PAMIDO-774166 format. One record per residue (C-alpha): residue in one letter; chain; z, y negated, x. Coordinates in nm, 2 decimals. Example, Ala and Ser with C-alpha at 12.3 -4.5 7.8 and 13.67 -1.06 7.14 Angstrom:
<recs>
<A, A, <0.78, 0.45, 1.23>>
<S, A, <0.71, 0.11, 1.37>>
</recs>
This chain:
<recs>
<M, A, <18.69, -13.23, 10.28>>
<P, A, <18.94, -13.53, 10.31>>
<Q, A, <18.90, -13.77, 10.60>>
<G, A, <19.09, -13.65, 10.90>>
<S, A, <19.13, -13.28, 10.81>>
<T, A, <19.00, -13.00, 11.02>>
<D, A, <18.82, -12.69, 10.93>>
<R, A, <18.99, -12.43, 11.14>>
<S, A, <18.74, -12.17, 11.08>>
<A, A, <18.47, -12.39, 11.24>>
<Q, A, <18.67, -12.39, 11.56>>
<R, A, <18.70, -12.02, 11.59>>
<S, A, <18.44, -11.86, 11.84>>
<K, A, <18.19, -11.65, 11.66>>
<P, A, <18.21, -11.27, 11.74>>
<S, A, <18.01, -11.10, 12.01>>
<Y, A, <17.91, -10.83, 11.79>>
<Y, A, <17.82, -10.78, 11.43>>
<L, A, <17.74, -10.51, 11.18>>
<T, A, <17.39, -10.45, 11.05>>
<S, A, <17.31, -10.34, 10.71>>
<D, A, <17.29, -9.99, 10.78>>
<G, A, <17.63, -9.98, 10.94>>
<R, A, <17.53, -10.01, 11.32>>
<V, A, <17.73, -10.22, 11.57>>
<V, A, <17.51, -10.46, 11.76>>
<F, A, <17.67, -10.65, 12.05>>
<G, A, <17.56, -11.01, 12.08>>
<R, A, <17.55, -11.29, 11.83>>
<R, A, <17.34, -11.29, 11.52>>
<R, A, <17.02, -11.49, 11.56>>
<S, A, <16.97, -11.75, 11.28>>
<R, A, <16.69, -11.72, 11.05>>
<A, A, <16.52, -12.04, 11.19>>
<M, A, <16.57, -11.89, 11.55>>
<S, A, <16.40, -11.56, 11.45>>
<V, A, <16.11, -11.75, 11.29>>
<L, A, <16.08, -11.97, 11.59>>
<L, A, <16.04, -11.67, 11.83>>
<A, A, <15.82, -11.50, 11.60>>
<L, A, <15.59, -11.81, 11.61>>
<L, A, <15.62, -11.83, 11.99>>
<A, A, <15.53, -11.47, 12.03>>
<A, A, <15.22, -11.51, 11.79>>
<L, A, <15.12, -11.82, 11.99>>
<I, A, <15.12, -11.63, 12.31>>
<V, A, <14.91, -11.34, 12.16>>
<I, A, <14.68, -11.62, 12.01>>
<M, A, <14.63, -11.77, 12.35>>
<M, A, <14.58, -11.44, 12.53>>
<I, A, <14.32, -11.37, 12.26>>
<G, A, <14.16, -11.71, 12.32>>
<L, A, <14.16, -11.68, 12.69>>
<A, A, <13.99, -11.34, 12.65>>
<G, A, <13.76, -11.48, 12.40>>
<V, A, <13.67, -11.76, 12.66>>
<V, A, <13.61, -11.51, 12.92>>
<V, A, <13.41, -11.30, 12.70>>
<G, A, <13.21, -11.61, 12.58>>
<L, A, <13.13, -11.75, 12.94>>
<W, A, <13.02, -11.38, 13.03>>
<Q, A, <12.79, -11.37, 12.74>>
<L, A, <12.66, -11.71, 12.79>>
<D, A, <12.56, -11.62, 13.15>>
<R, A, <12.55, -11.97, 13.27>>
<T, A, <12.71, -12.13, 13.59>>
<P, A, <12.94, -12.44, 13.53>>
<R, A, <12.68, -12.68, 13.63>>
<E, A, <12.45, -12.52, 13.37>>
<V, A, <12.72, -12.54, 13.11>>
<A, A, <12.79, -12.92, 13.21>>
<V, A, <12.42, -13.00, 13.13>>
<L, A, <12.45, -12.81, 12.79>>
<L, A, <12.76, -13.01, 12.68>>
<R, A, <12.61, -13.35, 12.79>>
<H, A, <12.30, -13.27, 12.56>>
<Q, A, <12.51, -13.19, 12.26>>
<S, A, <12.52, -13.47, 11.98>>
<F, A, <12.85, -13.33, 11.83>>
<A, A, <12.75, -13.47, 11.50>>
<G, A, <12.78, -13.82, 11.64>>
<S, A, <13.15, -13.79, 11.69>>
<A, A, <13.24, -14.03, 11.99>>
<T, A, <13.57, -13.85, 12.04>>
<A, A, <13.39, -13.50, 12.09>>
<A, A, <13.15, -13.65, 12.30>>
<R, A, <13.40, -13.81, 12.53>>
<L, A, <13.60, -13.48, 12.54>>
<A, A, <13.27, -13.29, 12.63>>
<E, A, <13.19, -13.53, 12.91>>
<G, A, <13.54, -13.50, 13.06>>
<V, A, <13.49, -13.10, 13.05>>
<A, A, <13.13, -13.14, 13.21>>
<D, A, <13.28, -13.36, 13.50>>
<H, A, <13.55, -13.11, 13.56>>
<L, A, <13.28, -12.82, 13.55>>
<D, A, <13.05, -13.01, 13.79>>
<A, A, <13.36, -13.08, 14.01>>
<A, A, <13.46, -12.70, 14.02>>
<D, A, <13.08, -12.59, 14.10>>
<T, A, <12.89, -12.85, 14.30>>
<L, A, <12.93, -12.93, 14.67>>
<G, A, <12.68, -13.21, 14.76>>
<P, A, <12.52, -13.29, 15.09>>
<A, A, <12.71, -13.46, 15.35>>
<V, A, <12.58, -13.78, 15.49>>
<K, A, <12.44, -13.61, 15.80>>
<L, A, <12.27, -13.27, 15.77>>
<T, A, <12.16, -13.01, 16.03>>
<I, A, <11.79, -12.94, 15.99>>
<P, A, <11.66, -12.65, 16.19>>
<R, A, <11.44, -12.82, 16.46>>
<R, A, <11.16, -12.57, 16.45>>
<L, A, <11.07, -12.68, 16.09>>
<G, A, <10.89, -12.95, 15.96>>
<A, A, <10.64, -13.20, 16.08>>
<S, A, <10.71, -13.32, 16.43>>
<A, A, <10.51, -13.51, 16.72>>
<D, A, <10.60, -13.25, 16.96>>
<R, A, <10.41, -13.00, 16.77>>
<S, A, <10.09, -13.20, 16.73>>
<G, A, <9.90, -12.98, 16.95>>
<T, A, <9.56, -13.03, 17.14>>
<M, A, <9.21, -13.06, 16.98>>
<P, A, <9.06, -12.73, 16.84>>
<G, A, <8.81, -12.63, 17.09>>
<T, A, <8.91, -12.87, 17.36>>
<T, A, <9.15, -12.88, 17.64>>
<T, A, <9.29, -13.15, 17.89>>
<P, A, <9.39, -13.07, 18.24>>
<G, A, <9.76, -12.95, 18.25>>
<T, A, <9.77, -12.86, 17.88>>
<T, A, <9.72, -12.51, 17.70>>
<T, A, <9.43, -12.40, 17.49>>
<P, A, <9.56, -12.41, 17.13>>
<G, A, <9.63, -12.10, 16.92>>
<T, A, <9.50, -12.07, 16.57>>
<T, A, <9.63, -11.97, 16.25>>
<T, A, <9.43, -11.73, 16.04>>
<P, A, <9.49, -11.82, 15.65>>
<G, A, <9.76, -11.56, 15.54>>
<T, A, <9.95, -11.55, 15.88>>
<T, A, <10.22, -11.75, 16.00>>
<T, A, <10.18, -11.81, 16.38>>
<P, A, <10.18, -12.18, 16.44>>
<G, A, <9.89, -12.32, 16.65>>
<A, A, <10.03, -12.62, 16.81>>
<T, A, <10.08, -12.67, 17.17>>
<T, A, <10.13, -12.96, 17.41>>
<P, A, <9.95, -13.28, 17.29>>
<G, A, <9.60, -13.36, 17.46>>
<T, A, <9.32, -13.61, 17.45>>
<T, A, <8.93, -13.60, 17.39>>
<T, A, <8.68, -13.84, 17.44>>
<P, A, <8.51, -13.94, 17.11>>
<G, A, <8.17, -13.81, 17.06>>
<A, A, <8.24, -13.51, 17.29>>
<T, A, <8.13, -13.16, 17.16>>
<T, A, <8.39, -12.91, 17.04>>
<S, A, <8.27, -12.55, 17.04>>
<G, A, <7.92, -12.67, 16.87>>
<G, A, <8.07, -12.97, 16.65>>
<I, A, <8.13, -13.31, 16.75>>
<V, A, <8.43, -13.55, 16.76>>
<R, A, <8.39, -13.83, 16.52>>
<M, A, <8.64, -14.12, 16.59>>
<V, A, <8.71, -14.35, 16.32>>
<S, A, <8.93, -14.64, 16.28>>
<T, A, <8.86, -14.78, 15.93>>
<V, A, <8.88, -14.63, 15.60>>
<E, A, <8.50, -14.69, 15.56>>
<E, A, <8.43, -14.50, 15.88>>
<L, A, <8.65, -14.23, 15.75>>
<R, A, <8.44, -14.19, 15.44>>
<N, A, <8.13, -14.18, 15.62>>
<A, A, <8.24, -13.94, 15.87>>
<V, A, <8.39, -13.71, 15.60>>
<A, A, <8.01, -13.73, 15.42>>
<A, A, <7.84, -13.66, 15.74>>
<S, A, <8.06, -13.38, 15.87>>
<L, A, <7.92, -13.05, 15.97>>
<P, A, <8.11, -12.71, 16.05>>
<R, A, <8.30, -12.73, 16.40>>
<D, A, <8.33, -13.11, 16.36>>
<I, A, <8.64, -13.29, 16.42>>
<I, A, <8.72, -13.63, 16.25>>
<L, A, <8.97, -13.80, 16.49>>
<L, A, <9.18, -14.09, 16.34>>
<A, A, <9.25, -14.36, 16.57>>
<P, A, <9.60, -14.49, 16.57>>
<G, A, <9.68, -14.76, 16.30>>
<H, A, <9.72, -14.80, 15.91>>
<Y, A, <9.45, -14.68, 15.67>>
<R, A, <9.47, -14.80, 15.30>>
<I, A, <9.28, -14.60, 15.04>>
<E, A, <9.21, -14.82, 14.72>>
<G, A, <8.96, -14.79, 14.43>>
<K, A, <8.88, -14.41, 14.48>>
<G, A, <8.99, -14.13, 14.71>>
<L, A, <8.79, -13.94, 14.96>>
<Q, A, <8.58, -13.62, 14.87>>
<F, A, <8.57, -13.35, 15.10>>
<A, A, <8.27, -13.14, 14.98>>
<T, A, <8.11, -13.01, 15.30>>
<I, A, <8.12, -12.63, 15.35>>
<G, A, <8.29, -12.50, 15.66>>
<N, A, <8.28, -12.14, 15.77>>
<P, A, <8.53, -11.89, 15.93>>
<D, A, <8.39, -11.96, 16.29>>
<G, A, <8.33, -12.33, 16.23>>
<P, A, <8.61, -12.51, 16.02>>
<I, A, <8.61, -12.89, 15.99>>
<T, A, <8.92, -13.08, 16.09>>
<L, A, <9.06, -13.42, 16.00>>
<R, A, <9.35, -13.50, 16.25>>
<A, A, <9.54, -13.76, 16.43>>
<A, A, <9.59, -13.70, 16.81>>
<R, A, <9.98, -13.73, 16.75>>
<L, A, <10.18, -13.71, 16.43>>
<G, A, <10.27, -14.07, 16.34>>
<D, A, <9.97, -14.24, 16.53>>
<A, A, <9.78, -14.28, 16.21>>
<V, A, <9.94, -14.36, 15.88>>
<I, A, <9.74, -14.34, 15.56>>
<E, A, <9.86, -14.54, 15.25>>
<S, A, <9.71, -14.41, 14.90>>
<N, A, <9.71, -14.65, 14.61>>
<V, A, <9.49, -14.40, 14.41>>
<V, A, <9.55, -14.09, 14.19>>
<E, A, <9.44, -13.85, 14.47>>
<A, A, <9.38, -13.94, 14.83>>
<F, A, <9.18, -13.65, 14.93>>
<N, A, <9.01, -13.43, 14.69>>
<V, A, <8.88, -13.11, 14.87>>
<T, A, <8.62, -12.88, 14.72>>
<G, A, <8.48, -12.74, 15.03>>
<P, A, <8.61, -12.44, 15.21>>
<F, A, <8.76, -12.41, 15.57>>
<W, A, <8.88, -12.77, 15.59>>
<R, A, <9.20, -12.85, 15.83>>
<F, A, <9.43, -13.14, 15.79>>
<E, A, <9.66, -13.19, 16.10>>
<N, A, <9.90, -13.44, 16.23>>
<L, A, <9.87, -13.71, 15.94>>
<V, A, <10.12, -13.93, 15.77>>
<M, A, <10.04, -13.99, 15.41>>
<R, A, <10.22, -14.23, 15.17>>
<G, A, <10.19, -14.31, 14.80>>
<V, A, <10.22, -14.67, 14.75>>
<C, A, <10.13, -14.69, 14.39>>
<A, A, <10.35, -14.94, 14.17>>
<D, A, <10.29, -14.71, 13.88>>
<H, A, <10.44, -14.38, 14.00>>
<S, A, <10.21, -14.21, 13.75>>
<Q, A, <9.89, -14.33, 13.93>>
<C, A, <9.99, -14.16, 14.29>>
<E, A, <9.97, -13.80, 14.20>>
<H, A, <9.85, -13.61, 14.51>>
<A, A, <9.79, -13.66, 14.88>>
<I, A, <9.58, -13.36, 14.88>>
<H, A, <9.40, -13.19, 14.60>>
<V, A, <9.25, -12.85, 14.68>>
<V, A, <9.02, -12.73, 14.40>>
<G, A, <8.78, -12.49, 14.29>>
<G, A, <8.57, -12.31, 14.58>>
<A, A, <8.79, -12.48, 14.87>>
<T, A, <8.92, -12.17, 15.01>>
<D, A, <9.09, -12.10, 15.35>>
<V, A, <9.23, -12.47, 15.38>>
<V, A, <9.49, -12.52, 15.64>>
<I, A, <9.75, -12.79, 15.60>>
<R, A, <9.97, -12.82, 15.93>>
<N, A, <10.22, -13.07, 16.08>>
<D, A, <10.18, -13.34, 15.83>>
<R, A, <10.41, -13.56, 15.65>>
<F, A, <10.37, -13.66, 15.29>>
<E, A, <10.59, -13.91, 15.11>>
<D, A, <10.61, -14.04, 14.76>>
<F, A, <10.37, -13.85, 14.55>>
<N, A, <10.42, -13.66, 14.23>>
<A, A, <10.28, -13.34, 14.38>>
<Q, A, <10.20, -13.40, 14.74>>
<I, A, <9.99, -13.07, 14.77>>
<K, A, <9.80, -12.95, 14.44>>
<I, A, <9.59, -12.64, 14.43>>
<N, A, <9.41, -12.53, 14.13>>
<G, A, <9.08, -12.37, 14.02>>
<D, A, <8.77, -12.51, 13.86>>
<G, A, <8.47, -12.37, 13.68>>
<G, A, <8.59, -12.03, 13.75>>
<D, A, <8.63, -12.08, 14.12>>
<W, A, <8.96, -12.04, 14.29>>
<P, A, <9.07, -12.20, 14.61>>
<D, A, <9.23, -11.88, 14.78>>
<R, A, <9.38, -11.80, 15.12>>
<G, A, <9.54, -12.13, 15.21>>
<V, A, <9.82, -12.22, 15.46>>
<I, A, <10.07, -12.49, 15.45>>
<E, A, <10.28, -12.49, 15.75>>
<G, A, <10.50, -12.70, 15.94>>
<N, A, <10.50, -13.00, 15.72>>
<T, A, <10.75, -13.23, 15.58>>
<L, A, <10.73, -13.33, 15.20>>
<I, A, <10.96, -13.57, 15.07>>
<D, A, <11.01, -13.87, 14.83>>
<T, A, <11.20, -14.18, 14.93>>
<A, A, <11.29, -14.29, 14.59>>
<P, A, <11.29, -14.12, 14.25>>
<R, A, <10.96, -14.07, 14.07>>
<Q, A, <10.94, -14.31, 13.76>>
<T, A, <10.72, -14.09, 13.57>>
<R, A, <10.73, -13.80, 13.32>>
<A, A, <10.45, -13.63, 13.51>>
<S, A, <10.50, -13.29, 13.67>>
<I, A, <10.70, -13.32, 14.00>>
<A, A, <10.67, -13.08, 14.27>>
<P, A, <10.57, -13.12, 14.62>>
<I, A, <10.37, -12.80, 14.62>>
<D, A, <10.20, -12.73, 14.30>>
<L, A, <9.98, -12.42, 14.29>>
<V, A, <9.81, -12.29, 13.99>>
<G, A, <9.58, -11.98, 13.96>>
<A, A, <9.50, -11.94, 14.35>>
<S, A, <9.60, -11.64, 14.55>>
<D, A, <9.69, -11.56, 14.90>>
<W, A, <9.84, -11.87, 15.00>>
<H, A, <10.12, -11.87, 15.28>>
<V, A, <10.36, -12.15, 15.27>>
<S, A, <10.60, -12.15, 15.58>>
<D, A, <10.80, -12.34, 15.80>>
<N, A, <10.81, -12.67, 15.60>>
<V, A, <11.10, -12.91, 15.52>>
<I, A, <11.08, -13.01, 15.14>>
<A, A, <11.34, -13.25, 15.02>>
<D, A, <11.43, -13.52, 14.73>>
<F, A, <11.21, -13.44, 14.47>>
<A, A, <11.38, -13.64, 14.21>>
<R, A, <11.27, -13.80, 13.88>>
<G, A, <11.39, -14.14, 13.78>>
<V, A, <11.34, -14.12, 13.41>>
<A, A, <11.40, -13.84, 13.15>>
<G, A, <11.16, -13.54, 13.18>>
<G, A, <11.11, -13.18, 13.27>>
<P, A, <11.28, -13.00, 13.57>>
<T, A, <11.14, -13.08, 13.91>>
<Y, A, <11.06, -12.81, 14.17>>
<G, A, <11.04, -12.80, 14.54>>
<G, A, <10.73, -12.58, 14.48>>
<Y, A, <10.58, -12.35, 14.25>>
<F, A, <10.31, -12.07, 14.23>>
<K, A, <10.18, -12.01, 13.87>>
<G, A, <9.88, -11.97, 13.66>>
<A, A, <9.84, -11.58, 13.73>>
<G, A, <9.77, -11.59, 14.11>>
<Q, A, <9.88, -11.32, 14.34>>
<R, A, <10.03, -11.25, 14.66>>
<N, A, <10.14, -11.59, 14.73>>
<V, A, <10.44, -11.64, 14.98>>
<F, A, <10.70, -11.89, 15.05>>
<Q, A, <10.87, -11.80, 15.39>>
<R, A, <11.08, -11.96, 15.63>>
<N, A, <11.12, -12.31, 15.45>>
<V, A, <11.41, -12.56, 15.40>>
<V, A, <11.43, -12.69, 15.06>>
<L, A, <11.69, -12.97, 14.98>>
<C, A, <11.69, -13.06, 14.62>>
<A, A, <11.89, -13.34, 14.71>>
<W, A, <11.92, -13.51, 15.05>>
<K, A, <11.90, -13.87, 15.05>>
<L, A, <11.85, -13.91, 14.66>>
<R, A, <12.17, -13.78, 14.57>>
<E, A, <12.25, -13.89, 14.22>>
<P, A, <12.14, -13.63, 13.97>>
<Q, A, <11.87, -13.68, 13.72>>
<G, A, <11.76, -13.40, 13.54>>
<A, A, <11.73, -13.02, 13.66>>
<R, A, <11.61, -12.98, 14.02>>
<V, A, <11.49, -12.64, 14.11>>
<G, A, <11.42, -12.50, 14.45>>
<F, A, <11.12, -12.25, 14.46>>
<S, A, <10.97, -12.08, 14.18>>
<L, A, <10.73, -11.80, 14.09>>
<G, A, <10.59, -11.92, 13.76>>
<G, A, <10.74, -12.26, 13.73>>
<G, A, <10.74, -12.39, 13.38>>
<G, A, <10.45, -12.18, 13.28>>
<T, A, <10.07, -12.25, 13.22>>
<D, A, <9.88, -12.29, 12.92>>
<P, A, <9.69, -11.95, 12.89>>
<E, A, <9.34, -12.11, 12.92>>
<L, A, <9.42, -12.24, 13.24>>
<R, A, <9.56, -11.91, 13.41>>
<R, A, <9.33, -11.72, 13.63>>
<D, A, <9.33, -11.43, 13.38>>
<R, A, <9.28, -11.66, 13.09>>
<G, A, <9.63, -11.55, 12.94>>
<T, A, <9.55, -11.17, 12.91>>
<T, A, <9.82, -11.02, 13.10>>
<G, A, <10.10, -11.27, 13.02>>
<M, A, <10.17, -11.31, 13.38>>
<E, A, <10.24, -11.64, 13.58>>
<Q, A, <10.26, -11.45, 13.92>>
<V, A, <10.20, -11.11, 14.05>>
<G, A, <10.32, -10.98, 14.38>>
<G, A, <10.48, -11.31, 14.50>>
<V, A, <10.72, -11.35, 14.78>>
<I, A, <11.02, -11.57, 14.84>>
<R, A, <11.16, -11.48, 15.19>>
<D, A, <11.39, -11.63, 15.47>>
<N, A, <11.43, -11.97, 15.31>>
<L, A, <11.72, -12.20, 15.31>>
<I, A, <11.77, -12.37, 14.97>>
<A, A, <12.05, -12.61, 14.90>>
<F, A, <12.19, -12.87, 14.66>>
<C, A, <12.01, -12.79, 14.36>>
<S, A, <12.14, -12.88, 14.00>>
<D, A, <11.97, -12.59, 13.86>>
<A, A, <11.85, -12.26, 14.01>>
<G, A, <11.76, -12.23, 14.37>>
<I, A, <11.52, -11.96, 14.29>>
<Y, A, <11.35, -11.93, 13.95>>
<L, A, <11.12, -11.62, 13.83>>
<N, A, <10.93, -11.69, 13.52>>
<R, A, <10.69, -11.41, 13.40>>
<A, A, <10.66, -11.32, 13.77>>
<A, A, <10.57, -10.95, 13.80>>
<R, A, <10.65, -10.72, 14.10>>
<S, A, <10.82, -11.01, 14.29>>
<R, A, <11.01, -10.97, 14.61>>
<V, A, <11.30, -11.20, 14.70>>
<S, A, <11.47, -11.14, 15.01>>
<H, A, <11.67, -11.28, 15.29>>
<N, A, <11.72, -11.62, 15.14>>
<T, A, <12.03, -11.84, 15.19>>
<L, A, <12.12, -12.04, 14.87>>
<I, A, <12.40, -12.31, 14.89>>
<D, A, <12.53, -12.53, 14.59>>
<T, A, <12.29, -12.41, 14.35>>
<A, A, <12.30, -12.20, 14.01>>
<G, A, <12.14, -11.90, 14.20>>
<I, A, <11.86, -11.67, 14.13>>
<D, A, <11.74, -11.65, 13.80>>
<G, A, <11.48, -11.41, 13.66>>
<R, A, <11.35, -11.46, 13.29>>
<F, A, <11.13, -11.29, 13.04>>
<V, A, <11.02, -10.92, 13.01>>
<E, A, <10.71, -10.99, 13.23>>
<T, A, <10.94, -11.06, 13.53>>
<S, A, <11.03, -10.78, 13.76>>
<G, A, <11.08, -10.71, 14.13>>
<D, A, <11.31, -10.66, 14.41>>
<V, A, <11.59, -10.91, 14.49>>
<F, A, <11.79, -10.82, 14.81>>
<A, A, <11.98, -10.92, 15.11>>
<N, A, <12.03, -11.26, 14.99>>
<I, A, <12.35, -11.47, 15.03>>
<V, A, <12.38, -11.67, 14.70>>
<D, A, <12.62, -11.94, 14.62>>
<G, A, <12.56, -11.91, 14.25>>
<V, A, <12.46, -11.59, 14.06>>
<V, A, <12.19, -11.34, 14.04>>
<R, A, <12.07, -11.26, 13.70>>
<G, A, <11.79, -11.14, 13.49>>
<R, A, <11.78, -11.25, 13.13>>
<D, A, <11.54, -11.22, 12.82>>
<G, A, <11.44, -10.89, 12.93>>
<A, A, <11.36, -10.94, 13.30>>
<T, A, <11.41, -10.64, 13.52>>
<L, A, <11.52, -10.71, 13.86>>
<A, A, <11.65, -10.44, 14.12>>
<G, A, <11.90, -10.58, 14.35>>
<W, A, <12.08, -10.45, 14.66>>
<G, A, <12.26, -10.60, 14.98>>
<N, A, <12.30, -10.94, 14.80>>
<V, A, <12.62, -11.14, 14.84>>
<S, A, <12.73, -11.36, 14.56>>
<P, A, <13.04, -11.42, 14.35>>
<M, A, <13.14, -11.31, 14.01>>
<L, A, <13.03, -11.58, 13.74>>
<L, A, <13.38, -11.64, 13.64>>
<R, A, <13.51, -11.73, 13.99>>
<L, A, <13.28, -12.03, 13.98>>
<F, A, <13.46, -12.18, 13.68>>
<L, A, <13.76, -12.16, 13.87>>
<G, A, <13.61, -12.36, 14.17>>
<D, A, <13.62, -12.05, 14.40>>
<H, A, <13.29, -12.01, 14.59>>
<P, A, <13.35, -11.75, 14.85>>
<E, A, <13.02, -11.76, 15.01>>
<R, A, <13.06, -12.12, 15.13>>
<G, A, <13.36, -11.98, 15.35>>
<Y, A, <13.10, -11.80, 15.58>>
<Y, A, <13.00, -12.13, 15.74>>
<R, A, <13.16, -12.39, 15.94>>
<D, A, <13.05, -12.68, 15.73>>
<P, A, <12.84, -12.59, 15.44>>
<A, A, <12.80, -12.95, 15.31>>
<A, A, <12.64, -13.06, 15.64>>
<L, A, <12.43, -12.74, 15.65>>
<D, A, <12.63, -12.66, 15.99>>
<L, A, <12.58, -12.28, 15.89>>
<T, A, <12.74, -12.15, 16.23>>
<W, A, <12.93, -11.83, 16.13>>
<T, A, <13.31, -11.86, 16.07>>
<E, A, <13.35, -11.53, 15.90>>
<P, A, <13.00, -11.36, 15.88>>
<P, A, <12.89, -11.11, 15.63>>
<A, A, <12.86, -10.74, 15.72>>
<F, A, <12.54, -10.60, 15.87>>
<L, A, <12.33, -10.44, 15.62>>
<T, A, <12.22, -10.07, 15.64>>
<P, A, <11.92, -10.05, 15.86>>
<D, A, <11.60, -10.05, 15.69>>
<P, A, <11.29, -10.01, 15.93>>
<S, A, <11.06, -10.20, 15.68>>
<D, A, <11.30, -10.49, 15.68>>
<T, A, <11.13, -10.68, 15.99>>
<G, A, <10.99, -11.02, 16.07>>
<V, A, <11.10, -11.35, 16.19>>
<D, A, <11.39, -11.52, 16.03>>
<L, A, <11.44, -11.89, 15.96>>
<C, A, <11.54, -11.96, 16.30>>
<G, A, <11.23, -11.80, 16.46>>
<R, A, <11.41, -11.49, 16.57>>
<Q, A, <11.28, -11.13, 16.53>>
<R, A, <11.49, -10.93, 16.31>>
<G, A, <11.62, -10.62, 16.47>>
<P, A, <11.74, -10.27, 16.33>>
<M, A, <12.06, -10.43, 16.24>>
<T, A, <12.05, -10.76, 16.02>>
<R, A, <12.29, -10.96, 15.81>>
<P, A, <12.18, -11.09, 15.45>>
<G, A, <12.05, -11.44, 15.43>>
<A, A, <11.78, -11.63, 15.60>>
<F, A, <11.91, -11.60, 15.97>>
<D, A, <12.12, -11.38, 16.17>>
<D, A, <12.26, -11.66, 16.41>>
<F, A, <12.21, -12.01, 16.30>>
<T, A, <12.27, -12.15, 16.64>>
<A, A, <11.91, -12.05, 16.72>>
<C, A, <11.81, -12.30, 16.45>>
<T, A, <11.98, -12.58, 16.65>>
<K, A, <11.82, -12.54, 16.97>>
<P, A, <11.51, -12.73, 17.07>>
<A, A, <11.21, -12.57, 16.94>>
<E, A, <10.98, -12.41, 17.20>>
<P, A, <10.64, -12.58, 17.27>>
<G, A, <10.39, -12.49, 17.00>>
<K, A, <10.66, -12.36, 16.76>>
</recs>
């Protein structure tokens, strides 16, 4: 076209209708082929995105993992050495962690009636001081605390047929333990005791009417430092350990395994109102030569680590293998962290084919003062990570790790993995637990069976790899909500990160169940109407404990 000329046809407006090939009149302007293709591609993209989103939903559902668990899986992938893929995966993992984890506040509200306390040091068994009360006793397998107002006793005094052996050095302690008889009390004078070279052997045989007691008059009076693999090795039955502070001080953490090792025929051992720090497994329990240390009590203790354990050894403040009928109650267990690569750590586990062991009314804080995640931290477990068949009580004939175990009325929080893990645990009973900031309750393998009811779970409740769990009355979110950062169970409480668990919007009462009785985490008797979780009213947990409780 010559310069300056005008195409008049180009200036005409296009018609607002057009004829189709079959003669129909269609109002509107004809779409160009390019626009039609673009719209078709956009529609296809929307369909693909919807299918992709549905695929993601289905994939997450089938994967059956919480966001914190998926984050761990992403961080452990090599991505064929691709740095870009690894960075992308790390970013996704960070997002998943942010959506799922809460983390502890600087200051936490710990129920005052739980854990070791100088106020619960009690009087000497079989002795009284004017103005004090005769102490109660705890029969192994029960949960009645036996502590009352602290009293004093003259060294060498008789105690219901035994004598009081006052000691003030490690050597005197060794001699007193070796010379002890039923009903004797070994009383540690205030001071520091350091165990070097070899631990102490507790082989004397007590009896039901005459247990042998090692104690301090008041928690905190006597501090025992252990620079050996096992501070106390207990092979005799009917020993009691009360009001002790024991610390592992080994430069090589693999050399500070246990504060107390209960082994073989050491039945009916009671460990009460003690504080154990910085061991791989503060309390270890296992059989020997076909004998099993059954019917023990671990009550009202504090078990904690002050620094991550620099070892690949098993880490669990309560490590029980093969024994039966132990009752673990009213303890505070925290910060069982590993500082090097290794397997999961546990607040406590029962494994090795024992039966009827109970975790009840404990507070388990996977992370408290040691907050940096280092591997998987699990709250309580029936089955732990499993046991070699030849080390199980039944020599592996049944395939079970635990039978008839109970996990009840516990508060478990801030775990990078499951709050409760059932591994080949048959006929289990998991009830009235409160889980905050955990992956939930996880049952695994066909040998696992049992009832899971009346729990409040910030996480999911699941059975996998053939596990059979019957559940009712539980409060837990749908898995997909967790990926959106939606944790409705945390909304029940005033400040869950600080463990201020005063109700802001309590869950509904459960249908009355006459068999659902007992004392809750806060020490209150459950009535005919009860809520799910470890307590009906958390304000009872914040009140000063009554004397002896």
